[in-house]
Each structure stands twice: as structure tokens, then as C-alpha cells.
C-alpha positions, 0 to 999 in steps of 0.5 A, a space after each residue: 946628634 941625639 934622635 931629638 936634635 935630629 927631629 929639631 933640626 928637620 922642623 926648622 929645615 923642612 917646616 918652618 918658613 919666615 915671612 907674614 902669615 895669617 894663622 888658623 887662630 886669626 893671629 898675625 905671625 913673622 913665621 909659619 910651622 907648616 909641620 907636615 912637611 916633617 911628619 910627612 917625610 920618611 926620616 921625620 915620620 921614623 922621629 915623630 913615632 919614636 920620640 912622641 911614643 916615648 914621650 907620651 909614656 914618660 908622662 904616664 899616659 897608656 891609651 889605646 888610641 890617638 888623633 886628632 884634627 885631620 889633617 895635620 893630627 893624622 901623619 903623627 897619629 900613623 907614626 905613633 901608631 906604627 911605633 908602638 906595634 914595633 915596640 909590641 904594645 899596639 896604639 890604634 890610630 883615629 881621624 877627626 873630620 872638621 864636620 861630620 861626613 855627609 854621606 855614608 855613615 855619617 862619621 865625623 871620627 875615622 878609624 873604628 874608635 870605640 866609645 870609652 877607649 882612653 885616647 891622647 888628642 893630637 896637634 901638629 902645631 899648637 898656637 890658641 889650641 882652637 883645633 884641638 878643642 874641636 877635635 876633643 868636643 868631637 871626641 867628648 861627643 862620641 865618648 872617648 876618655 880623653 887622657 891629655 894632648 900631645 902637641 909635635 910644637 907648642 907656638 906659646 901663644 896660650 894654647 896651653 892654658 886654654 888646653 888645660 882651662 877649657 878641657 881640664 887636660 894636660 899637654 905633652 909637647 916635644 918642642 916649642 916655637 921658641 926652640 925652632 927659632 933658636 936652633 934656625 939661628 943657630 943653624 944660620 937661619 935668620 928667624 924674626 924679632 918676634 911672633 905669635 
């Protein structure tokens, strides 16, 4: 089994939940992808770091930093940073708070991201793109050089088009929701007929 196939299997086994859900975008869905259940496990961390970093580099991107809206982006960003160190060309990680911290330095972006740094914005499971656009706005206000958006799973619900239209950024994705649902069916999990 390839590493990509194994990560897909982990996402189906650990992160895909069937039922009736309201997503962060407000849309209703017959499935939910809790990517953190995969990205926070040891094997998932290793696979996300290796495959994600390869996908970013294969897309021709050379970020110095990766990160996105806490907390879904955090484990992916840390996995990418760890893998980049192992490979000998370090990429640092940062987190974007939903709002600036109310005390201390009042940071909205944590981790020491310098202004002007080239970054890839991270998202775990993207639906409409609203969460990643909030991170993009904060990063642009900070002065970061935005290269692309990386999504572990694209739910194929308009997020890619919105990011391209509203932020003029390309999307790099490892998986689509269709792949997860097809794999669930192949593994004997009965996926819903349709979802957001």
C-alpha cells in the first residue's frame, strides 16, 4: 500500500463521520470530516508531513513558513515543519488566531512570522473557504507574501473557486471529499448519497 493510500485509509477510518451535520459554513451535510482525528495521531502526522510537503514542492512552491487558522491547521503545519527539518530545508510554522490576543503583545499570528515572509496557508478540511479567507486577511494585514493555499481535504463545495476569485491564490490539495467517500464505500462503510 502506498503512503497516499494509507493516509486516505486513515482519513476514512478516523476522520469521516456519517450523519446529519451543520458545517462551519452553515451548510447542512450528511457527512463530517474531523481531520484532526487523523492529523493529531502519530502515523497521520508522519504521513501528512511527508505527503503534504511533497505536494507543496511539486506545485513549485518554496514557502519559508506554513500555517493557518488555529486549530485545524496547526497539526498539519507542525507536521510539515518537522518533515522539512528532516529533509534538510526547514520551513517554519505559525498559527493564526481567530482574533488578536486580548493580553500580552496582542498577537493574532503566533510563532514569530516576519513581515514579508513567503507562506503557504494551511487548511485541514475546506468547504466554502471562509475559514482560510479569514486567515488570508490576517496574513495580508501582517505583510506576509502569500503563495498558495494547501488543503488536506477539499470538500469540493466552492472553496477552491472562492480562494481563486477572492484571494487570487492557487489551491494545492491532497484529497477530495469524493475520494474519501469512494474509499469509504470500498472499505464497506456506507457513504451518504450526497453531501455538502
